[in-house]
C-alpha positions as CSV (number, residue, x, y, z in Angstrom):
1,M,83.4,68.8,70.5
2,S,84.4,67.2,73.8
3,T,82.6,67.8,77.1
4,I,83.9,66.7,80.5
5,D,81.5,66.9,83.4
6,S,84.1,66.2,86.1
7,R,84.3,66.5,89.8
8,S,88.1,66.8,89.9
9,H,90.0,69.9,91.0
10,L,91.8,71.9,88.3
11,P,95.5,72.0,89.0
12,D,97.5,75.2,89.0
13,T,98.9,74.5,85.5
14,L,95.4,75.0,84.0
15,H,95.1,78.5,85.4
16,A,97.1,79.9,82.5
17,L,94.6,78.7,80.0
18,K,92.7,81.5,78.2
19,S,89.5,82.6,80.0
20,A,86.9,85.1,79.0
21,P,83.2,85.8,79.6
22,L,81.3,82.9,78.0
23,P,79.3,84.9,75.5
24,E,82.4,86.6,74.1
25,L,84.2,83.3,74.1
26,I,81.5,81.6,72.0
27,R,81.5,84.4,69.5
28,E,85.2,84.2,69.0
29,L,85.4,80.4,68.6
30,S,86.9,79.3,65.3
31,A,88.9,76.1,66.3
32,R,87.6,72.7,65.3
33,E,88.0,71.3,68.8
34,V,86.6,72.7,72.1
35,L,87.0,71.1,75.5
36,I,84.3,72.2,78.0
37,L,84.9,71.6,81.7
38,D,81.4,71.8,83.3
39,G,80.8,72.1,87.1
40,S,84.2,73.3,88.0
41,E,82.9,74.8,91.3
42,D,82.6,71.2,92.6
43,F,86.0,69.9,91.5
44,G,87.8,67.8,94.2
45,P,91.3,66.6,94.8
46,D,91.2,63.5,92.5
47,L,94.7,63.2,91.2
48,R,93.8,60.5,88.7
49,A,91.3,62.9,87.1
50,H,94.0,65.5,87.0
51,Q,96.2,63.3,85.0
52,G,93.5,62.4,82.6
53,L,92.5,66.0,82.1
54,L,96.1,67.1,81.5
55,E,96.7,64.4,79.0
56,R,93.5,65.4,77.1
57,V,94.7,69.1,77.0
58,R,98.1,68.1,75.8
59,T,96.7,66.1,72.8
60,M,94.4,68.8,71.6
61,A,95.1,70.4,68.3
62,R,96.9,73.8,68.2
63,G,94.4,76.6,68.4
64,A,91.8,74.6,70.3
65,W,89.8,76.1,73.0
66,V,89.2,75.1,76.6
67,V,86.0,76.4,78.3
68,V,85.8,76.3,82.1
69,I,82.2,76.7,83.4
70,C,81.7,77.6,87.0
71,R,78.3,78.4,88.5
72,A,79.7,80.0,91.6
73,Q,80.2,83.8,91.9
74,P,83.9,84.5,91.3
75,P,85.7,86.8,93.8
76,E,85.2,90.5,93.1
77,A,89.0,91.1,93.0
78,A,89.5,88.5,90.4
79,C,86.9,90.1,88.1
80,R,88.3,93.6,88.4
81,E,90.7,94.8,85.8
82,S,93.9,96.5,86.9
83,P,93.6,100.3,86.7
84,R,95.5,102.1,84.0
85,F,96.2,105.1,86.1
86,K,97.3,105.6,89.7
87,V,96.8,109.0,91.3
88,H,98.1,110.1,94.7
89,V,96.5,113.4,95.9
90,L,97.4,112.9,99.6
91,G,100.6,114.6,100.4
92,R,102.8,114.8,97.2
93,F,100.7,114.7,94.0
94,R,101.6,111.9,91.6
95,L,100.0,110.7,88.4
96,M,101.2,107.4,86.9
97,K,100.3,105.3,83.9
98,A,101.4,101.7,84.1
99,D,103.6,102.8,87.1
100,I,105.4,105.4,84.9
101,P,105.0,109.0,86.1
102,I,103.2,111.3,83.7
103,G,101.8,114.8,83.8
104,R,104.8,116.6,85.1
105,Q,106.7,117.1,81.8
106,R,107.4,120.7,80.9
107,S,105.2,120.3,77.8
108,V,102.2,119.6,80.0
109,Q,100.2,122.7,81.0
110,P,99.1,122.9,84.7
111,K,95.4,123.4,84.0
112,P,94.6,119.9,82.8
113,I,96.3,118.5,85.9
114,E,94.3,120.8,88.1
115,L,91.1,119.7,86.4
116,L,92.0,116.1,87.2
117,Q,92.7,117.1,90.8
118,A,89.5,119.0,91.1
119,L,87.5,116.1,89.7
120,I,89.0,113.8,92.3
121,G,88.4,116.3,95.1
122,F,84.8,116.7,94.2
123,G,84.1,112.9,94.2
124,G,85.1,111.9,90.7
125,T,81.5,111.0,89.5
126,E,79.0,113.4,87.8
127,V,80.8,116.6,88.9
128,G,78.8,119.5,87.4
129,A,80.5,121.6,84.8
130,G,79.4,124.8,86.7
131,K,81.1,123.6,89.9
132,L,84.4,123.0,88.0
133,I,84.2,126.3,86.2
134,D,83.7,128.2,89.5
135,A,86.6,126.4,91.1
136,L,89.1,126.6,88.2
137,W,88.0,129.8,86.4
138,P,86.2,131.9,89.0
139,D,86.6,135.1,86.9
140,A,85.3,133.6,83.6
141,D,82.0,134.9,82.3
142,G,79.4,132.7,80.6
143,D,80.5,130.9,77.6
144,A,84.2,131.7,78.2
145,G,84.2,129.4,81.3
146,Y,82.5,126.6,79.5
147,H,84.9,126.9,76.5
148,A,87.9,126.8,78.9
149,L,86.5,123.7,80.5
150,E,86.1,121.9,77.1
151,T,89.6,122.9,76.0
152,T,91.1,121.7,79.3
153,L,89.2,118.4,79.2
154,Y,90.6,117.8,75.6
155,R,94.1,118.5,76.9
156,L,93.6,116.2,79.9
157,R,92.6,113.4,77.7
158,R,95.7,114.0,75.6
159,V,97.9,113.9,78.7
160,L,96.3,110.6,79.8
161,G,96.4,109.2,76.3
162,S,92.8,108.0,76.7
163,A,89.6,109.5,75.2
164,D,87.3,107.6,77.6
165,A,89.1,107.9,80.9
166,V,87.3,111.2,81.6
167,Q,83.7,111.2,80.4
168,M,81.3,114.1,79.9
169,S,77.6,113.8,79.7
170,N,74.7,116.2,80.4
171,N,77.3,118.9,81.5
172,K,78.7,116.5,84.1
173,L,82.2,115.0,84.2
174,S,83.1,111.6,85.5
175,L,86.3,109.6,85.8
176,D,86.1,106.0,84.7
177,R,86.7,104.3,88.0
178,K,87.8,101.1,86.2
179,Q,90.7,103.0,84.8
180,F,91.8,104.9,87.9
181,W,93.2,103.9,91.3
182,V,93.1,107.0,93.6
183,D,94.5,107.0,97.2
184,L,91.7,109.3,98.3
185,W,89.1,106.9,97.1
186,E,90.8,104.1,99.0
187,L,91.0,106.2,102.1
188,E,87.3,107.0,101.9
189,R,86.4,103.4,101.4
190,A,88.3,102.5,104.6
191,L,86.6,105.3,106.5
192,D,83.1,104.2,105.3
193,G,83.8,100.5,106.1
194,P,81.7,98.5,108.6
195,G,82.3,99.7,112.1
196,A,79.9,98.1,114.5
197,T,82.5,97.5,117.2
198,A,85.5,99.5,118.4
199,S,87.9,97.1,116.9
200,D,86.2,97.4,113.5
201,R,86.4,101.2,113.6
202,A,90.0,101.1,114.8
203,A,90.9,98.7,112.0
204,C,89.3,101.1,109.4
205,L,91.0,104.0,111.0
206,A,94.4,102.2,110.8
207,D,93.9,101.6,107.1
208,A,93.0,105.3,106.6
209,H,96.0,106.4,108.6
210,R,98.3,104.2,106.5
211,L,96.9,105.8,103.3
212,Y,97.0,109.4,104.7
213,E,100.5,110.4,103.5
214,G,99.7,114.0,104.0
215,H,96.9,116.6,103.6
216,F,95.0,116.8,100.3
217,L,97.4,118.3,97.7
218,E,99.6,119.5,100.5
219,H,102.5,120.6,98.3
220,E,100.4,122.2,95.6
221,A,99.6,125.9,95.3
222,E,96.9,126.9,97.8
223,K,93.5,127.0,96.2
224,S,90.3,127.7,98.0
225,W,88.5,124.6,96.6
226,A,91.4,122.4,97.6
227,L,91.5,123.8,101.1
228,D,87.8,123.0,101.5
229,V,88.3,119.4,100.4
230,R,91.3,119.1,102.7
231,Q,89.3,120.4,105.7
232,T,86.3,118.1,104.9
233,L,88.5,115.1,104.7
234,R,90.4,115.8,107.9
235,D,87.1,116.4,109.8
236,K,85.8,113.1,108.5
237,I,88.9,111.2,109.8
238,L,88.7,112.9,113.1
239,R,85.0,112.1,113.4
240,R,85.7,108.4,112.8
241,A,88.6,108.6,115.4
242,R,86.3,110.1,118.0
243,Q,83.7,107.4,117.4
244,A,86.3,104.6,117.7
245,A,87.8,106.1,120.9
246,R,84.4,106.5,122.5
247,L,83.5,102.8,121.8
248,Y,86.8,101.8,123.4
249,E,86.1,103.9,126.4
250,A,82.7,102.4,126.8
251,E,84.5,99.0,127.0
252,R,87.1,100.4,129.4
253,R,89.8,99.5,126.9
254,W,91.9,102.5,127.8
255,D,95.1,101.5,126.1
256,Q,93.4,101.2,122.7
257,A,91.5,104.4,123.2
258,Q,94.7,106.2,124.0
259,A,96.3,104.9,120.8
260,V,93.4,106.3,118.8
261,Y,93.6,109.7,120.5
262,R,97.4,109.9,119.7
263,T,96.7,109.1,116.0
264,A,94.0,111.7,115.8
265,L,96.2,114.4,117.4
266,E,98.7,113.9,114.6
267,L,96.0,115.4,112.3
268,D,94.9,118.2,114.6
269,E,97.1,119.0,117.6
270,T,95.0,122.0,118.6
271,A,91.8,119.9,119.2
272,E,91.4,120.3,123.0
273,D,88.8,117.5,123.3
274,L,91.4,115.0,121.8
275,H,94.0,116.1,124.4
276,R,91.3,115.7,127.1
277,G,90.4,112.2,125.9
278,L,94.0,111.2,126.0
279,M,94.4,112.6,129.5
280,V,91.3,110.6,130.7
281,C,92.8,107.4,129.3
282,Q,96.1,108.1,131.0
283,R,94.3,108.8,134.3
284,E,92.3,105.6,134.1
285,L,95.5,103.7,133.5
286,G,97.1,105.2,136.6
287,E,99.7,107.1,134.5
288,H,99.5,110.3,136.5
289,S,102.8,111.7,135.3
290,E,101.7,111.2,131.7
291,V,98.5,113.1,132.4
292,L,100.6,116.1,133.6
293,R,102.8,115.9,130.5
294,S,99.8,115.8,128.2
295,Y,98.3,118.7,130.0
296,S,101.5,120.8,129.6
297,R,101.7,120.0,126.0
298,C,98.0,120.9,125.4
299,R,98.5,124.2,127.3
300,D,101.6,125.1,125.3
301,L,100.0,124.3,122.0
302,L,96.8,126.2,122.7
303,M,98.8,129.3,123.9
304,R,101.1,129.2,121.0
305,S,98.5,128.5,118.3
306,L,95.4,130.1,119.6
307,G,96.5,132.4,122.4
308,V,94.1,130.7,124.9
309,L,94.5,128.4,128.0
310,P,92.8,125.0,128.3
311,D,89.2,125.2,129.5
312,A,87.9,124.2,132.9
313,R,87.1,120.6,131.9
314,T,90.6,120.0,130.8
315,Q,92.0,121.6,134.0
316,A,89.6,119.5,136.1
317,I,91.2,116.2,134.8
318,C,94.6,117.5,135.9
319,G,93.3,118.9,139.2
320,G,91.7,115.6,140.1
321,L,95.1,114.0,140.6
322,K,95.6,115.6,144.0
323,H,98.5,117.5,142.4
324,K,100.9,114.6,143.0
325,T,102.7,112.0,140.9
326,P,104.2,108.6,141.8
327,A,107.8,108.8,143.1
328,A,110.3,106.6,141.3
329,G,110.7,103.3,143.1
330,A,108.4,104.2,145.9
331,G,104.8,103.5,146.7
332,E,104.1,107.0,148.1
333,L,103.1,110.0,146.1
334,A,105.8,112.7,145.7
335,P,105.0,116.5,145.5
336,Q,104.0,117.6,142.0
337,R,106.5,119.4,139.8
338,R,105.5,123.0,139.9
339,G,103.9,124.3,136.7
340,A,102.8,120.9,135.3
341,C,99.2,121.4,136.4
342,A,99.0,124.6,138.4
343,P,96.1,125.7,140.6
344,E,93.2,127.5,139.0
345,A,94.5,130.9,140.1
346,V,97.6,130.3,138.1
347,L,95.9,128.9,135.1
348,E,93.4,131.7,134.6
349,P,94.7,134.5,132.4
350,A,95.5,137.8,134.1
């Protein structure tokens, strides 16, 4: 057995050598020759040592082992195995195994796929059997519902081609997170990330916005449990957006706050407080004509969707502009275009 306690840096050519957790590696050793590289966390850029190390590796017998020992904690991403399954539940549903779509063949029944969707929607970990039965088989009685769950779980495992991807213990189901990548989980991780400053929260919100390709199971059949998950998720994103916008406002960073409000309005265009926040940012930036446009859009959306007019707080932002907008190419204020932000008597319903 050869041991090298070196302080030289391992070149890229050694990265392809077989690696494994040390206990497993020792148990599997059968070759006559083993090269152990100890203290690799301190290796430096000594090219002479590189050459000697490479020559030693080249002269080793076929089937010999190289063991690299490092006492530093490796990066988490390097230790994580690639997931076997990728699932998209935001927008259009997609289930892929090794980047190949599965689960949409004609031979696959819809209930196993719905079970997978419900598991993801309910958190994916230790989801109670009763909760799943109530969601997927609301009319089933007693043992019939539990039997339907067991049968559907068996079929889901068949679809996935894995007996341990979905585990059941003590009447609770869990997805093996090492085997699954789910866009919803990534989005929630972004939303729950550190957010001490406005920039931190805005960065997390940007990641969430990138992942949010659509509402939860947007193109699937409308189910009450899915609608509840969809609303909860949307409320969480909007809550994070409001927090980020308020932090920007406290720092008087009106441009950044305005961008956050615009992003949030893409999710809920009838949220009057978001329109109001956008108008405040535009007012503070001196964009009076934009305030009037935003007010008109808010008024039209509320009337069309809810049959109501903006409340007094929203009207007050518009009314505080002296009912005038900057004239093009002039330093004076021109008369306001009629109807953009009308007096209170016009705004109030008849």
